[in-house]
N, C-alpha and C positions, 0 to 999 in steps of 0.2 A: 802299746798300740796294736790293734788287730787289723790285718789286711787280708781280704778275700780276693783271690785272683781268678778271674773268669776266662777260660780258654778251652775251646773244643779239643785241641790237640795237646797231648802230654805223653811222655814216654810210658809204655813201649812204642807209641806211635813214632814213625820215622819221618820227621819233617823238621825243617829249620825252626818253625814256630814252636814245636814241641820241645826241642832242645833249648831254645832261647828261654822258654817259660820255666823249664827246670833249673837252668843256670840262674835266671833272675830270682827265682824263689830261694835257692840256696844262698845266694849272696844277701838278699834282703832279710832272710831269717836270722842273720847275725845281729839284726837291730830291732826287728819287730816280729810279732807272731804272724805266721803266714798259713793260710788255708787255700788249697787249690780246689776249684770246682770245675770238673771236666766231664767229658763224655764217658759213657759206659764202654768197657772194653770187652772184646770177645772172650768167650770161655777159653781158658788156657793161657791167656796173656798174663804175664806177671809184671807187676809194678815194683821196681826196685825200691826197697824201704828207704825213706829219707828221714834222717834223725830228727830234724827240727821242723818238719813240714807235715801237715795233715793233707791227704789227697782224697777228695770225695768224688768217686767215679759213678755218679748217679743220674746223668742226663742221657736218656736214650736217643733223643733227637732234639734239635734246637728249634722246635716249633712251639706253639702256645702251651701244650701240656708240659713240654720240657722246661719252658721258662717259668711255669708255675712251680715246678720242683725247685728251680733256682730261688724263687721268691720264698718258698718255705724254708729252705736251708739258710738263707740270709736272715730271715726273721729269728731263727734259732741261734745263729752265730752272732748277730748284732755287731758286724765289723765297723771299725772307724772309717775305713775306706773300702770301696769296691774298685779294684783295678781290672780294667777290661782290655784284653789283648784284641785290638781291632784289625781284623783282616776280613773283609766282607764275605768272601766265598767260603770261609770256615763256618759261617752261621746259617747258610741256606743254599738251596739248590740254585745254581746260576749266580750265586753271590747276592741274592736278594732275600732279605728278611726284615720287613718294615716293623715287625713286632718287637725286634730288639731295641731300636731307639725309642719306641713308644714305652716299652717296659722300663728303659733307663730313665725316661721322664717320670714315670710313676715312682721309681725308687728315689729320685731326687725330691719329688713332691712329698714323699713320706719322711724326708729328712736325711736320706742317705747321701753320702759324698762319693762321687764317681770320678775316677782318674782314668782317662782314655789314653791308651798307648797306640798310636797310629803307625802301622807297618805298611799299609797300602791305603791309597785314597779311593780310587774307583777305576773302572776300566775305561779305555779311550772310547770316543764316539765312533760309531760304525753305521753303515747304511742297512745292515741286516736288521730286520724287524725285532728279533729277539734281543739282539745286542743293544738296539736303541732303548728298549724297555729297561734292560739291566743297567745301562749307562745312566738313565734318568733316575731309576730307583736307587742306585748306589750313591748318587750325588745327594739325593734326599735323605738317605740313611746317614750320610756323613754330617750334613747340616744339623739334623735332629740330634744325633749323638753328641756332637760338639756342644749344642745348646744345653744338653742335659748334664754335661760334665762341669766340674769345678776346675779341674786342671786337665791339660791335654799335652801329652808328650808326643813329639813328632820326630820320626827317625832320620830325617835328612834336613840339612839347612835350607835347601831349595823349597821343600814343602813347608817348612816353618815360615819362611818369608811369604810364600804364596798364601797361606792361611791367615797370616797377619794382614795382608792386603785385602783379602776377601771379607774378613770379619774384624775390622779395626776396633769395633766396640767391644770385642772379646779378646783384644790383643794380650792382655795380662794373663790369659789362661794358657797361652802357648809357650812351650819350652822345648828346645832341641834336646832330644834324648837318643843318642846313637845306639846302634845294635852292636855290642861287643862280641868278641869271639866266644863260641860255644866249646872250643877245644882247648883244654888245659895243656900247657906246654910241658912235654916230657924232656927233661934235660938229659941229652945223650952225650956220652964221651965220643971221641973220634973212633975208638974201636967199636963202640956200639953202632955208630953210623955205618961203619964199614960192614958190620954184620947185617944190618937192615938192608943195605944195598945188595949184599950177596943173597939174602933171602928172596928179594924181589927178582933177582936174576940180572942185575946191572953189572956191566963191565966197569973196570976202574977208570977207563978213559971216556965213558959215555956221559954226556951232559944231560941232566934230567929237567925236562920241561914239566911243570906241574899244573894240573887243573883240578879244582875241588868244587863239588856241588852238583846240583841237578842239571839236566840238559833241557833248559827252558828256551822258549822262543827269543827271550831277551839276550841269550848268549850267542855271540857270533862264532860258532864253532868252525866255520871255514877259516877264520883268522888263526885259530889254534892249530888246525891241521896244516895250514900253509906254513906256519912257523916251523914245524917239524920238517916239512919238505924243503924249505929254504935252507935250513942249517945243513941238512944232509947233502943238498946240491953243492953247498960251499965247502964240503969236505969235513964238516964237523960231525962226529959220531954223536947221536942224540937219541933219546927215548922220550916218549910222552907218557907220563904217569897220571891217569885219570882216577882221582880218588872219589869214590861214591858211585859213579855210573857203572852198570854192567856192560859187557861187550855188545849185547843185543840192543841196548838203549842207544849206545853210541852209533851203531850202524844205522839205526832208524833215524837218528837226528841228522846224519850227514847228508841225506837227500841227494845222493848221486855224486858226491864229491869223489873224484876218481883216483886219488893217490892210493897206492898200495901201502897200507899202514899196518897190516895184521901183526907182523913180527916186530914192529917198532913202537907199538902202543900197548900199555899195560892197563887194563881196566880192573879195578879192585872189587867193584860192587860195594854194598853197604858195609861199613866198618865201625867198630866201637871207637870212641874218641881217642883212647890211648894209642890205638893203631894209626889213626889219622895223623896224630901228632908225630909219630915216628916217620911216617911217609913224608909229611911236610918238612921234617928236619933234614931229609936227604934230597930235597928239591933244590935245584940250582936257580931256576927262574920260574916264577909263578905267572901264569897267563890269565888275564881277566878282561877279555873284550866284551863289553856290554853295549847294547843298542842305545841305551839312554846314558851311558857313561857310569863310571864307578861312583858310589856314594856311601855315606856312613850307615846306610841300612843293610849293607851287604856283609853278612857275617863271614863269608868266604874271604873277602878282602881283609877283614879284621883278623882272621885266623892266620893269613900270610904275614900281616904286620907283626902280630904277636910272636911268630916264629922267626922273625927277622929274615924272611925270604924276599929277595929283590923281586919287584912286581913290574910287569909290563901290562898296561891297561889302556882303556879308552876314556876320553872325557866327552861329555855331552850335556844336554839340557838338564840332566838330573844330578850333575856332579857338584859336590859341596865346594864352596870357596876355599875352605881349609885345606882340602885335598889339592886343589888347583895350585895353591900358593906354597905348598909344603916342600916341594922338591924331594919328596920321600918315595916317589915312584916314577917310572918312565911312562909319561902320558902322550897320547896322540889323539887327534880328532876321530870321532866315531867313524866318519865316512872315509878316512884315509888309511886303507889297508897297508899301503906301501910304507907309510911312516911307522905303523905298528911293527911291521916285519923288520924295518931298519933298527928299531929299538931292540928287538929280540936279538938280532945278529950282533949289534954293538955290545950288548951285555954279555952275550956268549963268548965274545972275544976278549973281554976285560974282567978278569977275576977281581981286581982291586975295586972297580966300579960296582960290581955286584955286592961286595962286602960293604961298601959305603952306603949303598941304597938300602941294604938289609938293616944296617944299624940305624939309619935315619927313619925307616919305617917302624922299627921297634920303639924308638924314642917317641915318635909321633903317637903311636898307639898308647904308650904308657901315660903321656901327658894329656891326651885329648879324648881317647875312646875306650880305655880299659874299664873293667868292672868297678874298681874303686871310685873312678870319676863319675860313672853313670849312677851308681848307688848313692853317692853323695848328693848329686842333683835331684835324684828321685826322693830321697828323704827330705830335702829342702822343700819340695813340692808338697809332700804329705804333711809336713809340720805346719803349713800355712792353710788351715781350714777356713 
């Protein structure tokens, strides 16, 4: 079986979608032939060679001329399936590109089979004129793309149920396909963990609060900073390890939060996955306060699960039922900062509970969200044309 994967982002691009696409392709290539169709890269960018995957970097822009190049490539390749990584803003300015779903319709009419992997639905409604247009256009894009697809993988249980309710006549197309971790686990010995802590500049008695990922509006960074402040006020020596963001990005995201944090926060900037794994392995508590709650589309959550790091997070309208019922992480309502901070302080004071939560998270990841689980579901979708 030959599968062509369409995604504007691919390493050396630095984004969660690029990393996810690379990991997906690597795991899928153990079972089928995989070809990546992605954007042109700037001169000097080097794509790391992948042993079992062809990468075609031939799309200058995702406009009509660019889509015609995709058409030409697909006619040459004749794949059994076209797998589309669906994130609206990746395909057009302002997240609007109605040519994409129209072209997917053409590809289906021509006899092609489309599998849509939905990582985002659409932006929320807004009174701003441009946002209203984008909100309407993205909803239209989604409906047209789903109509053109034979199978649709949806990254959260909440969205899966929502799409089944909205499109009951297409119910059989929808499948929950979570987003696993993009970070392979580096198995460190105790001495290696100690060495990593020393390299970072951590004292032996300092508790490490971890944060991993971009600084997006959906992240409640005030909860993160207040967690550090609350522990230190209680007499617990602690440091915050921000994996991914640079110091300047964190300062900009804080928007006037007044705590003096400079000497207590370590910002790593962008790191290779092997280094990320080392830093996650020395994290005592992972913090993930999200405005819509944690869900199975959050690869940072999955990275913490797979590294068996105890997690303090929020739940909200976007949270999967599996996560709510799992008891594998310490959850509090999105709007309740006090409950979030209480969970942080309780875990900081209880090493046994931290170990239990970490083990429970690792087991949940292995049984529900890991790459073997996701690839098995994906292959089942591909085999039923």
